[in-house]
mmCIF file of the N, C-alpha and C atoms, coordinates in Angstrom:
data_MODEL
# 
_entry.id   MODEL 
# 
loop_
_atom_site.group_PDB 
_atom_site.id 
_atom_site.type_symbol 
_atom_site.label_atom_id 
_atom_site.label_alt_id 
_atom_site.label_comp_id 
_atom_site.label_asym_id 
_atom_site.label_entity_id 
_atom_site.label_seq_id 
_atom_site.pdbx_PDB_ins_code 
_atom_site.Cartn_x 
_atom_site.Cartn_y 
_atom_site.Cartn_z 
_atom_site.occupancy 
_atom_site.B_iso_or_equiv 
_atom_site.pdbx_formal_charge 
_atom_site.auth_seq_id 
_atom_site.auth_comp_id 
_atom_site.auth_asym_id 
_atom_site.auth_atom_id 
_atom_site.pdbx_PDB_model_num 
ATOM 1   N N  . UNK A 1 1  ? 0.820  -1.199  0.000   1.00 0.00 ? 1  UNK A N  1 
ATOM 2   C CA . UNK A 1 1  ? 0.000  0.000   0.000   1.00 0.00 ? 1  UNK A CA 1 
ATOM 3   C C  . UNK A 1 1  ? 0.861  1.259   0.000   1.00 0.00 ? 1  UNK A C  1 
ATOM 4   N N  . UNK A 1 2  ? 1.939  1.270   0.782   1.00 0.00 ? 2  UNK A N  1 
ATOM 5   C CA . UNK A 1 2  ? 2.814  2.441   0.839   1.00 0.00 ? 2  UNK A CA 1 
ATOM 6   C C  . UNK A 1 2  ? 3.492  2.684   -0.509  1.00 0.00 ? 2  UNK A C  1 
ATOM 7   N N  . UNK A 1 3  ? 3.836  1.613   -1.185  1.00 0.00 ? 3  UNK A N  1 
ATOM 8   C CA . UNK A 1 3  ? 4.465  1.751   -2.501  1.00 0.00 ? 3  UNK A CA 1 
ATOM 9   C C  . UNK A 1 3  ? 3.474  2.380   -3.474  1.00 0.00 ? 3  UNK A C  1 
ATOM 10  N N  . UNK A 1 4  ? 2.247  1.894   -3.455  1.00 0.00 ? 4  UNK A N  1 
ATOM 11  C CA . UNK A 1 4  ? 1.209  2.454   -4.332  1.00 0.00 ? 4  UNK A CA 1 
ATOM 12  C C  . UNK A 1 4  ? 0.992  3.937   -4.042  1.00 0.00 ? 4  UNK A C  1 
ATOM 13  N N  . UNK A 1 5  ? 0.963  4.301   -2.774  1.00 0.00 ? 5  UNK A N  1 
ATOM 14  C CA . UNK A 1 5  ? 0.764  5.704   -2.407  1.00 0.00 ? 5  UNK A CA 1 
ATOM 15  C C  . UNK A 1 5  ? 1.906  6.570   -2.923  1.00 0.00 ? 5  UNK A C  1 
ATOM 16  N N  . UNK A 1 6  ? 3.124  6.068   -2.788  1.00 0.00 ? 6  UNK A N  1 
ATOM 17  C CA . UNK A 1 6  ? 4.286  6.827   -3.251  1.00 0.00 ? 6  UNK A CA 1 
ATOM 18  C C  . UNK A 1 6  ? 4.237  7.015   -4.766  1.00 0.00 ? 6  UNK A C  1 
ATOM 19  N N  . UNK A 1 7  ? 3.860  5.972   -5.475  1.00 0.00 ? 7  UNK A N  1 
ATOM 20  C CA . UNK A 1 7  ? 3.787  6.068   -6.935  1.00 0.00 ? 7  UNK A CA 1 
ATOM 21  C C  . UNK A 1 7  ? 2.671  7.027   -7.343  1.00 0.00 ? 7  UNK A C  1 
ATOM 22  N N  . UNK A 1 8  ? 1.532  6.928   -6.696  1.00 0.00 ? 8  UNK A N  1 
ATOM 23  C CA . UNK A 1 8  ? 0.405  7.797   -7.039  1.00 0.00 ? 8  UNK A CA 1 
ATOM 24  C C  . UNK A 1 8  ? 0.694  9.266   -6.716  1.00 0.00 ? 8  UNK A C  1 
ATOM 25  N N  . UNK A 1 9  ? 1.397  9.512   -5.628  1.00 0.00 ? 9  UNK A N  1 
ATOM 26  C CA . UNK A 1 9  ? 1.689  10.897  -5.257  1.00 0.00 ? 9  UNK A CA 1 
ATOM 27  C C  . UNK A 1 9  ? 2.858  11.471  -6.048  1.00 0.00 ? 9  UNK A C  1 
ATOM 28  N N  . UNK A 1 10 ? 3.629  10.586  -6.700  1.00 0.00 ? 10 UNK A N  1 
ATOM 29  C CA . UNK A 1 10 ? 4.757  11.049  -7.505  1.00 0.00 ? 10 UNK A CA 1 
ATOM 30  C C  . UNK A 1 10 ? 6.073  11.109  -6.759  1.00 0.00 ? 10 UNK A C  1 
ATOM 31  N N  . UNK A 1 11 ? 6.048  10.840  -5.448  1.00 0.00 ? 11 UNK A N  1 
ATOM 32  C CA . UNK A 1 11 ? 7.256  10.910  -4.624  1.00 0.00 ? 11 UNK A CA 1 
ATOM 33  C C  . UNK A 1 11 ? 7.193  9.917   -3.472  1.00 0.00 ? 11 UNK A C  1 
ATOM 34  N N  . UNK A 1 12 ? 8.362  9.409   -3.111  1.00 0.00 ? 12 UNK A N  1 
ATOM 35  C CA . UNK A 1 12 ? 8.489  8.609   -1.891  1.00 0.00 ? 12 UNK A CA 1 
ATOM 36  C C  . UNK A 1 12 ? 8.867  9.565   -0.784  1.00 0.00 ? 12 UNK A C  1 
ATOM 37  N N  . UNK A 1 13 ? 8.076  9.602   0.268   1.00 0.00 ? 13 UNK A N  1 
ATOM 38  C CA . UNK A 1 13 ? 8.318  10.530  1.374   1.00 0.00 ? 13 UNK A CA 1 
ATOM 39  C C  . UNK A 1 13 ? 8.690  9.764   2.647   1.00 0.00 ? 13 UNK A C  1 
ATOM 40  N N  . UNK A 1 14 ? 9.002  10.495  3.689   1.00 0.00 ? 14 UNK A N  1 
ATOM 41  C CA . UNK A 1 14 ? 9.527  9.937   4.931   1.00 0.00 ? 14 UNK A CA 1 
ATOM 42  C C  . UNK A 1 14 ? 8.707  8.830   5.561   1.00 0.00 ? 14 UNK A C  1 
ATOM 43  N N  . UNK A 1 15 ? 7.414  9.051   5.779   1.00 0.00 ? 15 UNK A N  1 
ATOM 44  C CA . UNK A 1 15 ? 6.574  8.028   6.429   1.00 0.00 ? 15 UNK A CA 1 
ATOM 45  C C  . UNK A 1 15 ? 6.475  6.776   5.571   1.00 0.00 ? 15 UNK A C  1 
ATOM 46  N N  . UNK A 1 16 ? 6.323  6.969   4.272   1.00 0.00 ? 16 UNK A N  1 
ATOM 47  C CA . UNK A 1 16 ? 6.254  5.826   3.359   1.00 0.00 ? 16 UNK A CA 1 
ATOM 48  C C  . UNK A 1 16 ? 7.580  5.076   3.365   1.00 0.00 ? 16 UNK A C  1 
ATOM 49  N N  . UNK A 1 17 ? 8.690  5.827   3.390   1.00 0.00 ? 17 UNK A N  1 
ATOM 50  C CA . UNK A 1 17 ? 10.011 5.209   3.455   1.00 0.00 ? 17 UNK A CA 1 
ATOM 51  C C  . UNK A 1 17 ? 10.097 4.290   4.663   1.00 0.00 ? 17 UNK A C  1 
ATOM 52  N N  . UNK A 1 18 ? 9.684  4.793   5.818   1.00 0.00 ? 18 UNK A N  1 
ATOM 53  C CA . UNK A 1 18 ? 9.783  4.002   7.054   1.00 0.00 ? 18 UNK A CA 1 
ATOM 54  C C  . UNK A 1 18 ? 8.981  2.709   6.955   1.00 0.00 ? 18 UNK A C  1 
ATOM 55  N N  . UNK A 1 19 ? 7.781  2.785   6.419   1.00 0.00 ? 19 UNK A N  1 
ATOM 56  C CA . UNK A 1 19 ? 6.953  1.585   6.278   1.00 0.00 ? 19 UNK A CA 1 
ATOM 57  C C  . UNK A 1 19 ? 7.574  0.590   5.311   1.00 0.00 ? 19 UNK A C  1 
ATOM 58  N N  . UNK A 1 20 ? 8.056  1.103   4.179   1.00 0.00 ? 20 UNK A N  1 
ATOM 59  C CA . UNK A 1 20 ? 8.668  0.216   3.189   1.00 0.00 ? 20 UNK A CA 1 
ATOM 60  C C  . UNK A 1 20 ? 9.949  -0.398  3.756   1.00 0.00 ? 20 UNK A C  1 
ATOM 61  N N  . UNK A 1 21 ? 10.731 0.407   4.468   1.00 0.00 ? 21 UNK A N  1 
ATOM 62  C CA . UNK A 1 21 ? 11.974 -0.087  5.058   1.00 0.00 ? 21 UNK A CA 1 
ATOM 63  C C  . UNK A 1 21 ? 11.705 -1.237  6.029   1.00 0.00 ? 21 UNK A C  1 
ATOM 64  N N  . UNK A 1 22 ? 10.639 -1.125  6.806   1.00 0.00 ? 22 UNK A N  1 
ATOM 65  C CA . UNK A 1 22 ? 10.293 -2.192  7.764   1.00 0.00 ? 22 UNK A CA 1 
ATOM 66  C C  . UNK A 1 22 ? 9.813  -3.457  7.062   1.00 0.00 ? 22 UNK A C  1 
ATOM 67  N N  . UNK A 1 23 ? 8.977  -3.287  6.038   1.00 0.00 ? 23 UNK A N  1 
ATOM 68  C CA . UNK A 1 23 ? 8.348  -4.443  5.392   1.00 0.00 ? 23 UNK A CA 1 
ATOM 69  C C  . UNK A 1 23 ? 9.132  -4.989  4.205   1.00 0.00 ? 23 UNK A C  1 
ATOM 70  N N  . UNK A 1 24 ? 9.803  -4.127  3.466   1.00 0.00 ? 24 UNK A N  1 
ATOM 71  C CA . UNK A 1 24 ? 10.505 -4.533  2.244   1.00 0.00 ? 24 UNK A CA 1 
ATOM 72  C C  . UNK A 1 24 ? 11.867 -3.844  2.137   1.00 0.00 ? 24 UNK A C  1 
ATOM 73  N N  . UNK A 1 25 ? 12.798 -4.189  3.017   1.00 0.00 ? 25 UNK A N  1 
ATOM 74  C CA . UNK A 1 25 ? 14.113 -3.538  2.963   1.00 0.00 ? 25 UNK A CA 1 
ATOM 75  C C  . UNK A 1 25 ? 14.829 -3.771  1.632   1.00 0.00 ? 25 UNK A C  1 
ATOM 76  N N  . UNK A 1 26 ? 14.425 -4.800  0.885   1.00 0.00 ? 26 UNK A N  1 
ATOM 77  C CA . UNK A 1 26 ? 15.046 -5.043  -0.421  1.00 0.00 ? 26 UNK A CA 1 
ATOM 78  C C  . UNK A 1 26 ? 14.763 -3.899  -1.397  1.00 0.00 ? 26 UNK A C  1 
ATOM 79  N N  . UNK A 1 27 ? 13.617 -3.260  -1.261  1.00 0.00 ? 27 UNK A N  1 
ATOM 80  C CA . UNK A 1 27 ? 13.293 -2.121  -2.121  1.00 0.00 ? 27 UNK A CA 1 
ATOM 81  C C  . UNK A 1 27 ? 14.214 -0.944  -1.787  1.00 0.00 ? 27 UNK A C  1 
ATOM 82  N N  . UNK A 1 28 ? 14.426 -0.716  -0.512  1.00 0.00 ? 28 UNK A N  1 
ATOM 83  C CA . UNK A 1 28 ? 15.302 0.381   -0.096  1.00 0.00 ? 28 UNK A CA 1 
ATOM 84  C C  . UNK A 1 28 ? 16.741 0.087   -0.516  1.00 0.00 ? 28 UNK A C  1 
ATOM 85  N N  . UNK A 1 29 ? 17.159 -1.157  -0.417  1.00 0.00 ? 29 UNK A N  1 
ATOM 86  C CA . UNK A 1 29 ? 18.501 -1.527  -0.872  1.00 0.00 ? 29 UNK A CA 1 
ATOM 87  C C  . UNK A 1 29 ? 18.642 -1.290  -2.372  1.00 0.00 ? 29 UNK A C  1 
ATOM 88  N N  . UNK A 1 30 ? 17.600 -1.591  -3.127  1.00 0.00 ? 30 UNK A N  1 
ATOM 89  C CA . UNK A 1 30 ? 17.615 -1.344  -4.563  1.00 0.00 ? 30 UNK A CA 1 
ATOM 90  C C  . UNK A 1 30 ? 17.714 0.156   -4.853  1.00 0.00 ? 30 UNK A C  1 
ATOM 91  N N  . UNK A 1 31 ? 16.976 0.959   -4.118  1.00 0.00 ? 31 UNK A N  1 
ATOM 92  C CA . UNK A 1 31 ? 17.082 2.416   -4.268  1.00 0.00 ? 31 UNK A CA 1 
ATOM 93  C C  . UNK A 1 31 ? 18.504 2.887   -3.966  1.00 0.00 ? 31 UNK A C  1 
ATOM 94  N N  . UNK A 1 32 ? 19.087 2.319   -2.945  1.00 0.00 ? 32 UNK A N  1 
ATOM 95  C CA . UNK A 1 32 ? 20.450 2.676   -2.569  1.00 0.00 ? 32 UNK A CA 1 
ATOM 96  C C  . UNK A 1 32 ? 21.426 2.384   -3.712  1.00 0.00 ? 32 UNK A C  1 
ATOM 97  N N  . UNK A 1 33 ? 21.255 1.240   -4.359  1.00 0.00 ? 33 UNK A N  1 
ATOM 98  C CA . UNK A 1 33 ? 22.125 0.882   -5.491  1.00 0.00 ? 33 UNK A CA 1 
ATOM 99  C C  . UNK A 1 33 ? 21.907 1.828   -6.672  1.00 0.00 ? 33 UNK A C  1 
ATOM 100 N N  . UNK A 1 34 ? 20.653 2.105   -6.984  1.00 0.00 ? 34 UNK A N  1 
ATOM 101 C CA . UNK A 1 34 ? 20.335 2.975   -8.119  1.00 0.00 ? 34 UNK A CA 1 
ATOM 102 C C  . UNK A 1 34 ? 20.867 4.384   -7.894  1.00 0.00 ? 34 UNK A C  1 
ATOM 103 N N  . UNK A 1 35 ? 20.703 4.897   -6.692  1.00 0.00 ? 35 UNK A N  1 
ATOM 104 C CA . UNK A 1 35 ? 21.137 6.257   -6.375  1.00 0.00 ? 35 UNK A CA 1 
ATOM 105 C C  . UNK A 1 35 ? 22.613 6.326   -5.997  1.00 0.00 ? 35 UNK A C  1 
ATOM 106 N N  . UNK A 1 36 ? 23.238 5.148   -5.883  1.00 0.00 ? 36 UNK A N  1 
ATOM 107 C CA . UNK A 1 36 ? 24.653 5.060   -5.541  1.00 0.00 ? 36 UNK A CA 1 
ATOM 108 C C  . UNK A 1 36 ? 24.955 5.824   -4.249  1.00 0.00 ? 36 UNK A C  1 
ATOM 109 N N  . UNK A 1 37 ? 24.191 5.480   -3.206  1.00 0.00 ? 37 UNK A N  1 
ATOM 110 C CA . UNK A 1 37 ? 24.364 6.143   -1.916  1.00 0.00 ? 37 UNK A CA 1 
ATOM 111 C C  . UNK A 1 37 ? 23.992 5.179   -0.794  1.00 0.00 ? 37 UNK A C  1 
ATOM 112 N N  . UNK A 1 38 ? 24.236 5.603   0.418   1.00 0.00 ? 38 UNK A N  1 
ATOM 113 C CA . UNK A 1 38 ? 23.915 4.779   1.581   1.00 0.00 ? 38 UNK A CA 1 
ATOM 114 C C  . UNK A 1 38 ? 22.407 4.783   1.840   1.00 0.00 ? 38 UNK A C  1 
ATOM 115 N N  . UNK A 1 39 ? 21.966 3.830   2.647   1.00 0.00 ? 39 UNK A N  1 
ATOM 116 C CA . UNK A 1 39 ? 20.552 3.774   3.008   1.00 0.00 ? 39 UNK A CA 1 
ATOM 117 C C  . UNK A 1 39 ? 20.162 5.011   3.818   1.00 0.00 ? 39 UNK A C  1 
ATOM 118 N N  . UNK A 1 40 ? 21.056 5.517   4.650   1.00 0.00 ? 40 UNK A N  1 
ATOM 119 C CA . UNK A 1 40 ? 20.733 6.735   5.403   1.00 0.00 ? 40 UNK A CA 1 
ATOM 120 C C  . UNK A 1 40 ? 20.558 7.927   4.460   1.00 0.00 ? 40 UNK A C  1 
ATOM 121 N N  . UNK A 1 41 ? 21.298 7.942   3.363   1.00 0.00 ? 41 UNK A N  1 
ATOM 122 C CA . UNK A 1 41 ? 21.110 9.004   2.369   1.00 0.00 ? 41 UNK A CA 1 
ATOM 123 C C  . UNK A 1 41 ? 19.772 8.840   1.663   1.00 0.00 ? 41 UNK A C  1 
ATOM 124 N N  . UNK A 1 42 ? 19.380 7.598   1.380   1.00 0.00 ? 42 UNK A N  1 
ATOM 125 C CA . UNK A 1 42 ? 18.071 7.355   0.768   1.00 0.00 ? 42 UNK A CA 1 
ATOM 126 C C  . UNK A 1 42 ? 16.987 7.882   1.697   1.00 0.00 ? 42 UNK A C  1 
ATOM 127 N N  . UNK A 1 43 ? 17.139 7.637   2.989   1.00 0.00 ? 43 UNK A N  1 
ATOM 128 C CA . UNK A 1 43 ? 16.169 8.138   3.974   1.00 0.00 ? 43 UNK A CA 1 
ATOM 129 C C  . UNK A 1 43 ? 16.105 9.672   3.922   1.00 0.00 ? 43 UNK A C  1 
ATOM 130 N N  . UNK A 1 44 ? 17.245 10.318  3.855   1.00 0.00 ? 44 UNK A N  1 
ATOM 131 C CA . UNK A 1 44 ? 17.279 11.785  3.780   1.00 0.00 ? 44 UNK A CA 1 
ATOM 132 C C  . UNK A 1 44 ? 16.599 12.287  2.510   1.00 0.00 ? 44 UNK A C  1 
ATOM 133 N N  . UNK A 1 45 ? 16.885 11.619  1.397   1.00 0.00 ? 45 UNK A N  1 
ATOM 134 C CA . UNK A 1 45 ? 16.249 12.000  0.132   1.00 0.00 ? 45 UNK A CA 1 
ATOM 135 C C  . UNK A 1 45 ? 14.731 11.852  0.235   1.00 0.00 ? 45 UNK A C  1 
ATOM 136 N N  . UNK A 1 46 ? 14.290 10.769  0.854   1.00 0.00 ? 46 UNK A N  1 
ATOM 137 C CA . UNK A 1 46 ? 12.842 10.557  1.015   1.00 0.00 ? 46 UNK A CA 1 
ATOM 138 C C  . UNK A 1 46 ? 12.238 11.634  1.918   1.00 0.00 ? 46 UNK A C  1 
ATOM 139 N N  . UNK A 1 47 ? 12.923 11.955  2.993   1.00 0.00 ? 47 UNK A N  1 
ATOM 140 C CA . UNK A 1 47 ? 12.427 13.001  3.899   1.00 0.00 ? 47 UNK A CA 1 
ATOM 141 C C  . UNK A 1 47 ? 12.295 14.339  3.188   1.00 0.00 ? 47 UNK A C  1 
ATOM 142 N N  . UNK A 1 48 ? 13.171 14.571  2.220   1.00 0.00 ? 48 UNK A N  1 
ATOM 143 C CA . UNK A 1 48 ? 13.140 15.813  1.455   1.00 0.00 ? 48 UNK A CA 1 
ATOM 144 C C  . UNK A 1 48 ? 12.243 15.727  0.219   1.00 0.00 ? 48 UNK A C  1 
ATOM 145 N N  . UNK A 1 49 ? 11.614 14.565  0.007   1.00 0.00 ? 49 UNK A N  1 
ATOM 146 C CA . UNK A 1 49 ? 10.721 14.381  -1.140  1.00 0.00 ? 49 UNK A CA 1 
ATOM 147 C C  . UNK A 1 49 ? 11.443 14.318  -2.467  1.00 0.00 ? 49 UNK A C  1 
ATOM 148 N N  . UNK A 1 50 ? 12.696 13.861  -2.453  1.00 0.00 ? 50 UNK A N  1 
ATOM 149 C CA . UNK A 1 50 ? 13.524 13.867  -3.653  1.00 0.00 ? 50 UNK A CA 1 
ATOM 150 C C  . UNK A 1 50 ? 13.503 12.558  -4.450  1.00 0.00 ? 50 UNK A C  1 
ATOM 151 N N  . UNK A 1 51 ? 12.808 11.541  -3.944  1.00 0.00 ? 51 UNK A N  1 
ATOM 152 C CA . UNK A 1 51 ? 12.750 10.266  -4.670  1.00 0.00 ? 51 UNK A CA 1 
ATOM 153 C C  . UNK A 1 51 ? 11.440 10.229  -5.444  1.00 0.00 ? 51 UNK A C  1 
ATOM 154 N N  . UNK A 1 52 ? 11.544 10.343  -6.745  1.00 0.00 ? 52 UNK A N  1 
ATOM 155 C CA . UNK A 1 52 ? 10.351 10.378  -7.592  1.00 0.00 ? 52 UNK A CA 1 
ATOM 156 C C  . UNK A 1 52 ? 9.790  8.976   -7.798  1.00 0.00 ? 52 UNK A C  1 
ATOM 157 N N  . UNK A 1 53 ? 8.566  8.935   -8.272  1.00 0.00 ? 53 UNK A N  1 
ATOM 158 C CA . UNK A 1 53 ? 7.940  7.646   -8.560  1.00 0.00 ? 53 UNK A CA 1 
ATOM 159 C C  . UNK A 1 53 ? 8.693  6.922   -9.677  1.00 0.00 ? 53 UNK A C  1 
ATOM 160 N N  . UNK A 1 54 ? 9.306  7.655   -10.595 1.00 0.00 ? 54 UNK A N  1 
ATOM 161 C CA . UNK A 1 54 ? 10.087 7.018   -11.669 1.00 0.00 ? 54 UNK A CA 1 
ATOM 162 C C  . UNK A 1 54 ? 11.280 6.262   -11.092 1.00 0.00 ? 54 UNK A C  1 
ATOM 163 N N  . UNK A 1 55 ? 11.965 6.876   -10.139 1.00 0.00 ? 55 UNK A N  1 
ATOM 164 C CA . UNK A 1 55 ? 13.107 6.218   -9.494  1.00 0.00 ? 55 UNK A CA 1 
ATOM 165 C C  . UNK A 1 55 ? 12.621 5.011   -8.697  1.00 0.00 ? 55 UNK A C  1 
ATOM 166 N N  . UNK A 1 56 ? 11.509 5.163   -8.007  1.00 0.00 ? 56 UNK A N  1 
ATOM 167 C CA . UNK A 1 56 ? 10.948 4.046   -7.237  1.00 0.00 ? 56 UNK A CA 1 
ATOM 168 C C  . UNK A 1 56 ? 10.575 2.891   -8.159  1.00 0.00 ? 56 UNK A C  1 
ATOM 169 N N  . UNK A 1 57 ? 9.957  3.186   -9.286  1.00 0.00 ? 57 UNK A N  1 
ATOM 170 C CA . UNK A 1 57 ? 9.601  2.129   -10.244 1.00 0.00 ? 57 UNK A CA 1 
ATOM 171 C C  . UNK A 1 57 ? 10.842 1.425   -10.773 1.00 0.00 ? 57 UNK A C  1 
ATOM 172 N N  . UNK A 1 58 ? 11.898 2.191   -11.032 1.00 0.00 ? 58 UNK A N  1 
ATOM 173 C CA . UNK A 1 58 ? 13.149 1.586   -11.499 1.00 0.00 ? 58 UNK A CA 1 
ATOM 174 C C  . UNK A 1 58 ? 13.713 0.652   -10.439 1.00 0.00 ? 58 UNK A C  1 
ATOM 175 N N  . UNK A 1 59 ? 13.677 1.085   -9.179  1.00 0.00 ? 59 UNK A N  1 
ATOM 176 C CA . UNK A 1 59 ? 14.174 0.247   -8.082  1.00 0.00 ? 59 UNK A CA 1 
ATOM 177 C C  . UNK A 1 59 ? 13.372 -1.043  -7.989  1.00 0.00 ? 59 UNK A C  1 
ATOM 178 N N  . UNK A 1 60 ? 12.063 -0.934  -8.146  1.00 0.00 ? 60 UNK A N  1 
ATOM 179 C CA . UNK A 1 60 ? 11.203 -2.130  -8.091  1.00 0.00 ? 60 UNK A CA 1 
ATOM 180 C C  . UNK A 1 60 ? 11.545 -3.098  -9.223  1.00 0.00 ? 60 UNK A C  1 
ATOM 181 N N  . UNK A 1 61 ? 11.858 -2.559  -10.379 1.00 0.00 ? 61 UNK A N  1 
ATOM 182 C CA . UNK A 1 61 ? 12.150 -3.421  -11.529 1.00 0.00 ? 61 UNK A CA 1 
ATOM 183 C C  . UNK A 1 61 ? 13.489 -4.129  -11.408 1.00 0.00 ? 61 UNK A C  1 
ATOM 184 N N  . UNK A 1 62 ? 14.369 -3.633  -10.547 1.00 0.00 ? 62 UNK A N  1 
ATOM 185 C CA . UNK A 1 62 ? 15.705 -4.210  -10.426 1.00 0.00 ? 62 UNK A CA 1 
ATOM 186 C C  . UNK A 1 62 ? 15.876 -5.123  -9.215  1.00 0.00 ? 62 UNK A C  1 
ATOM 187 N N  . UNK A 1 63 ? 14.807 -5.381  -8.492  1.00 0.00 ? 63 UNK A N  1 
ATOM 188 C CA . UNK A 1 63 ? 14.894 -6.288  -7.341  1.00 0.00 ? 63 UNK A CA 1 
ATOM 189 C C  . UNK A 1 63 ? 15.070 -7.704  -7.851  1.00 0.00 ? 63 UNK A C  1 
ATOM 190 N N  . UNK A 1 64 ? 16.041 -8.370  -7.250  1.00 0.00 ? 64 UNK A N  1 
ATOM 191 C CA . UNK A 1 64 ? 16.366 -9.742  -7.689  1.00 0.00 ? 64 UNK A CA 1 
ATOM 192 C C  . UNK A 1 64 ? 15.679 -10.756 -6.828  1.00 0.00 ? 64 UNK A C  1 
# 
């Protein structure tokens, strides 16, 4: 549900990040790889509303 909300709103934000991190850390790890940064940086980007739905979709497509 949090993933759907992030995609629909166009951005992954802080609260959604926290829920996804708890339930699907593999998605956050994928974002970390795509953005070439640490998970704490991904959290900061999410808090600032800097992770777009396009980036989130790319991360979802690259989960192994």
